[in-house]
C-alpha positions as protocol buffer text, in pm:
chain_id: "A"
residue {
  index: 1
  type: UNK
  ca { x: -2642 y: -1431 z: -1772 }
}
residue {
  index: 2
  type: UNK
  ca { x: -2469 y: -1095 z: -1729 }
}
residue {
  index: 3
  type: UNK
  ca { x: -2418 y: -1147 z: -1358 }
}
residue {
  index: 4
  type: UNK
  ca { x: -2242 y: -1479 z: -1423 }
}
residue {
  index: 5
  type: UNK
  ca { x: -2000 y: -1302 z: -1659 }
}
residue {
  index: 6
  type: UNK
  ca { x: -1935 y: -1028 z: -1404 }
}
residue {
  index: 7
  type: UNK
  ca { x: -1879 y: -1290 z: -1133 }
}
residue {
  index: 8
  type: UNK
  ca { x: -1618 y: -1457 z: -1351 }
}
residue {
  index: 9
  type: UNK
  ca { x: -1437 y: -1125 z: -1405 }
}
residue {
  index: 10
  type: UNK
  ca { x: -1429 y: -1055 z: -1030 }
}
residue {
  index: 11
  type: UNK
  ca { x: -1298 y: -1406 z: -957 }
}
residue {
  index: 12
  type: UNK
  ca { x: -1030 y: -1366 z: -1227 }
}
residue {
  index: 13
  type: UNK
  ca { x: -916 y: -1032 z: -1086 }
}
residue {
  index: 14
  type: UNK
  ca { x: -914 y: -1160 z: -728 }
}
residue {
  index: 15
  type: UNK
  ca { x: -703 y: -1460 z: -826 }
}
residue {
  index: 16
  type: UNK
  ca { x: -470 y: -1290 z: -1074 }
}
residue {
  index: 17
  type: UNK
  ca { x: -442 y: -918 z: -1000 }
}
residue {
  index: 18
  type: UNK
  ca { x: -187 y: -950 z: -716 }
}
residue {
  index: 19
  type: UNK
  ca { x: 40 y: -1157 z: -942 }
}
residue {
  index: 20
  type: UNK
  ca { x: 3 y: -909 z: -1228 }
}
residue {
  index: 21
  type: UNK
  ca { x: 88 y: -622 z: -992 }
}
residue {
  index: 22
  type: UNK
  ca { x: 392 y: -813 z: -860 }
}
residue {
  index: 23
  type: UNK
  ca { x: 515 y: -891 z: -1211 }
}
residue {
  index: 24
  type: UNK
  ca { x: 514 y: -516 z: -1283 }
}
residue {
  index: 25
  type: UNK
  ca { x: 718 y: -441 z: -969 }
}
residue {
  index: 26
  type: UNK
  ca { x: 429 y: -365 z: -734 }
}
residue {
  index: 27
  type: UNK
  ca { x: 312 y: -515 z: -408 }
}
residue {
  index: 28
  type: UNK
  ca { x: -29 y: -563 z: -250 }
}
residue {
  index: 29
  type: UNK
  ca { x: -31 y: -487 z: 123 }
}
residue {
  index: 30
  type: UNK
  ca { x: -327 y: -544 z: 353 }
}
residue {
  index: 31
  type: UNK
  ca { x: -304 y: -379 z: 694 }
}
residue {
  index: 32
  type: UNK
  ca { x: -472 y: -452 z: 1023 }
}
residue {
  index: 33
  type: UNK
  ca { x: -468 y: -117 z: 1207 }
}
residue {
  index: 34
  type: UNK
  ca { x: -450 y: -273 z: 1553 }
}
residue {
  index: 35
  type: UNK
  ca { x: -698 y: -226 z: 1837 }
}
residue {
  index: 36
  type: UNK
  ca { x: -763 y: 143 z: 1790 }
}
residue {
  index: 37
  type: UNK
  ca { x: -935 y: 376 z: 2037 }
}
residue {
  index: 38
  type: UNK
  ca { x: -1259 y: 493 z: 1878 }
}
residue {
  index: 39
  type: UNK
  ca { x: -1601 y: 639 z: 1945 }
}
residue {
  index: 40
  type: UNK
  ca { x: -1788 y: 346 z: 1791 }
}
residue {
  index: 41
  type: UNK
  ca { x: -1975 y: 282 z: 2116 }
}
residue {
  index: 42
  type: UNK
  ca { x: -2069 y: 649 z: 2149 }
}
residue {
  index: 43
  type: UNK
  ca { x: -1780 y: 742 z: 2376 }
}
residue {
  index: 44
  type: UNK
  ca { x: -1403 y: 709 z: 2349 }
}
residue {
  index: 45
  type: UNK
  ca { x: -1289 y: 355 z: 2421 }
}
residue {
  index: 46
  type: UNK
  ca { x: -960 y: 419 z: 2599 }
}
residue {
  index: 47
  type: UNK
  ca { x: -919 y: 48 z: 2676 }
}
residue {
  index: 48
  type: UNK
  ca { x: -799 y: -3 z: 2319 }
}
residue {
  index: 49
  type: UNK
  ca { x: -424 y: -30 z: 2274 }
}
residue {
  index: 50
  type: UNK
  ca { x: -345 y: 268 z: 2048 }
}
residue {
  index: 51
  type: UNK
  ca { x: -489 y: 594 z: 1919 }
}
residue {
  index: 52
  type: UNK
  ca { x: -591 y: 647 z: 1559 }
}
residue {
  index: 53
  type: UNK
  ca { x: -292 y: 880 z: 1513 }
}
residue {
  index: 54
  type: UNK
  ca { x: -51 y: 614 z: 1642 }
}
residue {
  index: 55
  type: UNK
  ca { x: -203 y: 351 z: 1413 }
}
residue {
  index: 56
  type: UNK
  ca { x: -186 y: 584 z: 1113 }
}
residue {
  index: 57
  type: UNK
  ca { x: 179 y: 663 z: 1186 }
}
residue {
  index: 58
  type: UNK
  ca { x: 256 y: 291 z: 1207 }
}
residue {
  index: 59
  type: UNK
  ca { x: 83 y: 225 z: 874 }
}
residue {
  index: 60
  type: UNK
  ca { x: 269 y: 509 z: 701 }
}
residue {
  index: 61
  type: UNK
  ca { x: 594 y: 365 z: 835 }
}
residue {
  index: 62
  type: UNK
  ca { x: 504 y: 24 z: 694 }
}
residue {
  index: 63
  type: UNK
  ca { x: 429 y: 175 z: 354 }
}
residue {
  index: 64
  type: UNK
  ca { x: 773 y: 336 z: 359 }
}
residue {
  index: 65
  type: UNK
  ca { x: 922 y: -11 z: 430 }
}
residue {
  index: 66
  type: UNK
  ca { x: 702 y: -187 z: 173 }
}
residue {
  index: 67
  type: UNK
  ca { x: 995 y: -368 z: 7 }
}
residue {
  index: 68
  type: UNK
  ca { x: 1037 y: -581 z: 321 }
}
residue {
  index: 69
  type: UNK
  ca { x: 700 y: -740 z: 246 }
}
residue {
  index: 70
  type: UNK
  ca { x: 750 y: -791 z: -129 }
}
residue {
  index: 71
  type: UNK
  ca { x: 632 y: -1118 z: -274 }
}
residue {
  index: 72
  type: UNK
  ca { x: 408 y: -1270 z: -538 }
}
residue {
  index: 73
  type: UNK
  ca { x: 113 y: -1288 z: -299 }
}
residue {
  index: 74
  type: UNK
  ca { x: -48 y: -1011 z: -94 }
}
residue {
  index: 75
  type: UNK
  ca { x: 107 y: -938 z: 245 }
}
residue {
  index: 76
  type: UNK
  ca { x: -131 y: -939 z: 541 }
}
residue {
  index: 77
  type: UNK
  ca { x: 34 y: -753 z: 829 }
}
residue {
  index: 78
  type: UNK
  ca { x: -68 y: -572 z: 1144 }
}
residue {
  index: 79
  type: UNK
  ca { x: 27 y: -213 z: 1224 }
}
residue {
  index: 80
  type: UNK
  ca { x: 360 y: -335 z: 1367 }
}
residue {
  index: 81
  type: UNK
  ca { x: 453 y: -535 z: 1057 }
}
residue {
  index: 82
  type: UNK
  ca { x: 374 y: -875 z: 1206 }
}
residue {
  index: 83
  type: UNK
  ca { x: 240 y: -1120 z: 943 }
}
residue {
  index: 84
  type: UNK
  ca { x: -125 y: -1211 z: 997 }
}
residue {
  index: 85
  type: UNK
  ca { x: -309 y: -1525 z: 892 }
}
residue {
  index: 86
  type: UNK
  ca { x: -560 y: -1477 z: 614 }
}
């Protein structure tokens, strides 16, 4: 069926795309933004560790240091650059 063919394409890309990107000099980074203060409960949750601006600044800094995380597999890191289990 068509959906089976599409499923196979998605599986192929998921398994192979990071390696193809790496072979061309790229890197796949996956970020955890940290426990960010938000309004998801209807009001600002100030119990969270950092603000959205602080998290965004951390993530931009990590992108600028992307070579530190280079490798043939995707890097899973938090907003401070600490490797995370996936």
